[in-house]
N, C-alpha and C positions, 0 to 999 in steps of 0.2 A: 624800690631799692632792694627790698628783701629778695624779690624774684631775681634781680640781677645777680645778687650774691650767690643765690642757689645755683644759678646757671654757671657762674665762675667755678664753684666747687665741683659741679658736675663735669665741667670741661677738664679740670685737673684730675679728677678721679678716673676719667677716661684714659689718661696716660698711665695710670697705676697698673693696668693689666690685671694679672692674677694676684697682685698685692692689694687690690681694692678691698677684699675681705679683711685683710690685716689692718687696714685703716679703720674699718667699722669696728673691729674688735678693740683696737686701741681707744676709739672714741667711747665705746661702752665701758671699758675699764676706767677711763678717765672720769666718767660720770659716777661710777661706783666709788672711786677713790675720794671724790669730793664729798659724797654722802657719808662715807666712813669718817672723813675728817670733821664732820659735824657732830658725830656721836659723842666725843669727849665733852661737848658742852652740855649734853643731856646728863652725862655722868656727873658733871660739876653741879648741875641743878639737883640731882638726887642726893649728892653728898651734902650740899647746902641745906636741903630739906631736913635730912637727918640731924644735922648739927643744930639747926634752929629749933627743931622739935624738942630737943633735950636740954637746950640752953638753960642755965649755965653749966650743966653737968655734961661736959663734952665727952667724957670717957664712956658715957653710955651709948654714944653713936657708934655702934659696932660695924655698920656697913660702909663707913668712909673708906677704909683701906681697900675693900672689895671694889668700890666704885673707882678708886684711884687706879687700881690695876686694869680695870675695864677700860678706863680712859686711855691709859698707856697702850693697851692692846689695840684699841680702835685706831689710835694715832699711828702706831707702827704698821698696822694692816693698810691704812690709807697710803702711807709712804711706799710700801712694797707694791701695792696695786698700781699706784701712779707711776712708779718706775717701770712696771711691766707695760703700762699703757704707752709711755714714751718710747719704750723699746719697739713696740709694734708700729707706732706712728713714724718713728725715725726710719725704720727699715722700709716702710712703704714710701716715705718721702724721698729717701735716697734713690729708690728704684724709679719713682715718678720723675725726679729731676734728671736721672740718667736717660729715661725714655724720651723726655722732652728734647734733650740734646740729640739723641739718636734719631728720633723722628724728624726733628728740624733739619739735621744734616741730610737725611735720606730725601726729604722734600727738596732741599736745595740742589741735590744731585740730579733731580729731574727737571730743574729749572733750565731754561735756555741760557747759554753762556752770555748772551747779550744783557741779561738781567744784572750781571755783576759789573757791567760798565757803568750803570746808573746807580748801583747800590754797592757801596764800599764793603769789601769782605770783612774789614775790621769792625765796622759798625754792625753788620749782621751778626758777627760772632759775639760782640759785646751785648747786643740785645738778647740773643739766645742764652748766653751764660747768665746775664743779670736776671732774666725772667725765670730761669731754672732755679737760681739761688733764692729768689724771693718766694717762689712757690714752695720751695723746700722748707723755708721757715714757717710758712702758713700751715703746711700739712704736718710738720713735725711738732710744732708747738701751738700755734694760734688756734687751729681747728680743735685740737684736744682741749685747750683752755676754754674755748667757746662752749663746747658741749658740757664740760665739767662745771663751768660757771653757771650755765643754764640749769643744770641739775642742782647745783648748790643754791641757786636763787629760788627755784621752785621748792626745794626742801626748806629753805629759810622762811618762805611764805607760810608753808604748812606749820612749821614750828612756832612762828609768830602768833598764830591763832590757836595753838593747842592749849596753852596755859592761861593766858589772859589776852583776849583779842584786842582790848583797848590799848595796852602797852605795846602789843605787836603792831597795831596800826600806826601808833606814834613813831615807832622805829622805821616803818616803811615809808614815812614821809621823806626821810633822807634819800631813799632809793628813788622815789618819784622825782625829787628835785635833781638828783644826779643824772637820771635817764633823760630828763628834759634838757639839761645842759649839754649832754652828749649829742642829742638830736640836733640841737642848734648848730653844733660844730660840724656835723657830718652829713646833713641833709639839705635840701633846698638848693639855694644858689652856691652853697659851699661843697656840694657833692663832687664836683669835678676839679676841686682845687688840687688834690693830690696828683692828678694827671697833668695839670698845668705846671705844677712844681717839678715833676719829673721831666717834662718837655723842656723847661727852662734849664734844667741841669744838663740835659743832653746837648742843648745848643751851646752852653758855656763850655762843656767838655770839647765839643767839636771846634769851637773858636780858639780854645787854648791850644789844641793840637796844631791847627793851621798856623797859629802865630809862631809856635816853636819851630815848625818846619820852615817857615818863611824868614827866619831871623837872618840868614846869610844875605838874602835879597834886600831885606830891610836895611841892613847895615851898609850895603854897597850904595844904595840909592838915598840913604839918609832920610828914610820915610818913617822913622820910628813912631812919631806922634800919630800919623795917619793910620799906620798899620795897627797900632794899639787901640784905635778907636772902636773897631768892631769887637775886639776882645773885652774892652772896658764896658761897652754897651751890653754885652752878654752877661758879664758879671753883675752889672747894675740891675739888669732884668731879673736875674736869679735872686739877687739880694732883695729886690722889691717884693718878689713872690714870697720868699721866706719870711720877710718882715710882716707882710700883710697877713700871711697865714698865722704867724705867732701873735702879733699885736692886735690885729683887727678881728680875727676870727676866733682864736683860741684863748686869748688872755682872760677875758671876763667870764665866759662859760666855764673854763677850766678852774678858775678861782672859786666860782660858785660850786662846781662839782666837788672839788677837794674839801671845801668847807663843810659841805653837806655830808660827805661820806666819812671824813675823819671826825666830824663832830656829831655823828648820829646819836650819840648818847644825850646830847643837848635837847633833841626833840622829845625825849622821854620826860624831862623834868616837869614841864607844865602838866602833863598827864598824871604823873605821880603825885604832884601837889594837889591836883584836883581829886584823885581817888583816895589819898591818905586819910582824910577826916572820916569818910564813911567806913574805911577799913578798920580804923581805931575803935569805932563803935560796935563792931561785930567781932565774932570769934574767928574771923578769917584773916586776922592781921598777920599771923605767922606765915600763912600761905601767900599773902600779899608781898611780904618781905622776901620770901623765897623766889617768887616770880620776878620781883624787881632785880634780885641778884642775877637770875638767869638772863634776863633781857639786857641788863647792863653789860654783862660779859659777852653776850651773843651779838650785841650791836657791832662789835669789831668785825664779824663775819661779813656784814653788809659792805664795809669798805673793801675787804678783800675780793668779794665777788664782783663788785662793780668795777674795781680796778682791772681785774682780769678781763672783763667784758670790754672795757674801753681799749685796752692794749690789743686785744684780739680783734676788735673791730678795725683798729688801725691796720692790723695785718691783712684783714680782708680788703681794705682799700688799696693797700700796696699790691696785693695779689691781682686785683682787678686791673691796676695800672700795668703790672707785669704781663698779664694776658694781652692787653692792648698793644704792648710793645712787641709781643711775639707775633702779632698778626702780620707784620712786615715780612717775617720769615715764612709763616705757615700759609700766607696768601700769595706767595710768589707764584707767578704763572709756571705751569709745567708743560713740557712738550707732550703732545698727544702721540701715543705709540700705536702703530697699526697692529691689528690682530694677526694679520698674515704678512710676512715680509717678502719683498721682491729683491732679487739680486741684480746689480748693475751689469750691463752687457759689455760696456767699454768705459773709457775715461773721458767721454764727452760731457760738456756742460751746456745746458740749454735753459734760457729764460723765456717763458711763454706768458706774455701779457701780465707781467708781475707788477703789483702795486703793494706798497707797504707804508703804514703810518705808525709812528712810535706812540706808545700809550701816553696819554696826557696831552697830546698835541692834535691839532685839527688839520695841519698842513701835511700832505703826504711827502714822505722822504723819497719815495719812488712811485712813478705812475705810468702804468702800461709799458713797462720795459720789456723788450724782446731782443734777444741775440743768441747766437750759437757759437760755441767753441768746440771745434771738432777735435778728436783725439790727436794729441801732439801739437796742437796749435798754441800760439801765444797771443792772448787777448789782453790789450792794455785798456784800462779805464782811466780817462783823464777828464779834466773839467775844472771849473772854479771850485773853491772851497764851499762845502755844503751842498754840492751838486748831487750827492748820493752814491759816490764811488765806494766808500767803505761799507755803506749799508748794503749795496748790491753784493759785495764780496762776502759779507757776513751771513747772507741768506743761503749760501751754498752749503756750509756745514751745519745749518740750522741754529746759528746763534740766535736767530729769530725765525719765526714762521711767517710766510707771506700772508697778506690780508686777502689777496685775490690773485688769480693766475697760479702758476707753479714753476718750481725750479727742478729740472731733471738732471740727474747724474747717471750716465750710462743708460739713458732712455727710461729711467725710473724716477718717479716723483720722490724727492728726498724724504717726504713725510711717510712714504710707504717702505722705506728701507730700515733695516736694523740699525739703530743709532751707532752701535759699535762698528758695524761694517762701513757706515758712512764716514765715521771719523778715521777709519783705516785708509779710506780712499783719498783723504785730503791732508796735506801738510801746510802749515802756516808759518810765515815769517812776518812779524809785525814791526812797525817802527819803534814801538815801546817794548823793548825786550825785557822779559822777567826771568831772572835766574834764581834758583833756590839757594838757600844757605847750606849748600852741600858741596861735595867734590865736583870737579869738572866732569869726571867720569860719570857720576850719578846724574848730573844735569843733562848730559847728552843721552844717557841711557833711559831717561824719562820717556823718550819717544818710543823705545822698544825695550822694556825691562829685561827681557831674556837675552838681549844681545851680549855677545862675548866681548872681552876686553879688546881683542884684536879688531873686531868690527867697529867698536867705538873709536879706536885709534885711526882706522882707515877713514871713518867719517870726518874726524877732526883734520886729518891731512887733506882730504878733499875740500874742506871748508877753509883751507889756507890758515890753519891754526898752529902750525908747527912752531912758529916763532914765539907764540904765547906759551906753549908747553915747555919749550927749552929754557925760557928765562925764569920759570918757577922751580923752586928747589925740590918740591914734591911732585912735580909734573902734573899728570891728570888726577892725582890724588889730592891736590891742593884744594882746601876748602875755600870757597868764594865768600867774601864778606866778613871774614873773621881773621884775627891775627894780622891785620893790616894788609890783607890780600884783596885788592880791588882792581877791577878791569875797567878800561875806558869804554865809552859807548860803542865804538867800532869793534873793539875786541869782544864785547858781550854779544854784539850782533853776529860775529863769526861763530861764536859758540852756539848761538841759536840756529844758525845755518847748519852746523854739524848735526844738531838734533833733528832738523828737518831732513837732512840727507840720510841719516840713519833710519828714519821712519820708512823711507823708500816708498812713499805714496805716489800713485799715478797722477794725482792732481795737486798742483802747488798754487797757493794763494800768497802773493807778495804784496804787503801794504807798505809802500814807501820804505823798502828795506835798507836803503842807503841814506835815509834822511839826516841822521845825526853823525855820519862818518866823516872823518877828515880825508883829504885826498889820498893819502897812503892806504888807509883802511878801505876806502871806497874802491880802489883798484883791486885789492885783495878780495873784497866782497863780490865784486863783479866776476872775478875768476871762479869763486865758490858758486855763484849763481849759475854760471854756465854749466857746472857739473850737476847742480841740483835740478835744473830745468831740462836737461838733455832727455829727449824722448818722452817728455811728460806734457800734459795739458797745463798751461800756465795762465792764471788770471792775475795780472799785476796792476797795482795802482801806483801811479808815478806823477810827480810834479816836475821832475827833471826830464824834460821831453827828449833830451838827447839819448836817454837810456831806453827809449821805446821805438826808436826809428825803425828797427828791424822787426817789430811785432807783425804778426800775420794780419792782425786786424786791430784797429783802434776805435773804441767806443767813446764818444764825447758826451758826457752827462752834464746837464745844466738844470738846476732846480728840480731834480728828480725825473727829468725827461731825457730821452735819447735825442740829442740834437743832430749828431752826425755819426757816420760809420764808414770806415774804409782804411786803406793803408796810409802811411805817412805822406807819400807823394800825392796820392789822390786828394787827401784832405788839405794839404798845403795849397794845391792848385784850385781848390773849390772856393777859396776866399771866404770861408765861414769863420766860426768861432775858433776852431783849431788853428787856422792860418793866423788869426790875430794873436792867439796864445803863443804860437811858434815865433812870431815876429817879436813879441815882448820878451820871450825867453832868450833869443839870440842877442837882443839888445842888452839884456841884463848880463849875459855872459861876457860881452865885449866891454862892459863898463869898467872903468878904472879910476883911481884917484889921480886927479891932475896934479902935476908938480907945480911948484911956486912959479917957475919960469913960464910954464904953459898957461897958468892962470893970468899972468901978466900979458 
């Protein structure tokens, strides 16, 4: 376990950069501060020795005042040095936490975009922020307290055996009992309890968020009890973990620990009673009383030192858990960047024997897929749900990298292109549109930040957004999502189309762009699409087969395989999967609710 903790600290200090030395300086100062804090007890012993030596003529003890000032000086020096230590560790901790966030974000920027489909951005942010905050506490306080407490404990052991080793040994019995109790709580089968506790807390938080978000659906379908079940089970699981940790794991050992440390003086009583008769028969009785006074007062240091170690050890466990939570971020896959980039020759898209399997699954999402989209052609990907259409489209801009085969844009493997050049080549319009909480102007300008206001307005007009702009009081400067300004799904889709038009990329990927649009918005979106796709290579995914009748080529995907390829007329007459899909589609379009008279 010690080796694991050292590894955790080494990992954290790796993020400190040039501030690592400041951390070590702070730890050294903390150790010195703790040792200075022990010196007043020696001064108390010296003062007690002088007083007992001249008893009852107290006025003859001339060194008491000097020892008192020395004790005050050592105590003040300890406070000042400890303050300096915390200044050093806090500065290093703040920089380390900042570096953790920065390096985590830099790492995520290199991750494939598909990684964020299976890992919610909010969860990644929370894990990174929580881990940085926890490690900040460890480096700013806990680590300094650990080093200071170890120095204090070692100094305590030395002092325990300086004056009377027998009394010192009796005081140390309290430390032995306390350390044993802490080991029972934190080692063996209990070592992973903190991680399990944090995982239960994460599950409860996620379940709570999902419950709150789903309240409208729950209310509509009157499923309150059933929807609450998952949230209730998460709370009960968390409660059971917390209760087990408190009642079964910590209650008895902690009671023993506190009894031993707070009552360290009690361990001295049997030893003092045993030594007192022999001390009375010798001339060392005054020395015996002086030593007793010292150990009686110094026993309080044991409680302080062990309490610091206990809380610091808890901080170490929390830091270990934080580092484990950070692994989701730091171990995110990254795109491999070629050492030398190649430039695309045109806007063609070619799949050559492409196979791809999502991480964590054994069934390929695509298997040996090959097709060619010549410059300016429109290629439609159709097929049953789960057939691999969206997966195929996501491989073009490297949302994921192929497992075998290759995807070429302009005759160049996308893995050998500059990622920025590749992204400039492709514009996307997805069925789930995401707009920022910013003005419409800035939302569209996100595609090309240096675009002028006139260019943005032209793109909005081409995307059939004029009616949206007119009805808003502030026009394109209206902030979306605040002050009651919300757009319908179809309106958001047209804003997204304006963004794609402004980007002016030679390749366009459309993933069911009209899926959530009403008939009026769908007609406007179709007009916008005709502007967006003009003269460009288009890869479009569609379930509404009527929208792809004019495609230059239709690729039918089923279970990750290419089942058919051809034009609409060719595929309809081939009587294959596409012909059956077309028959089902036309039947669904003609379906209507029968009137009461017709039903009779």
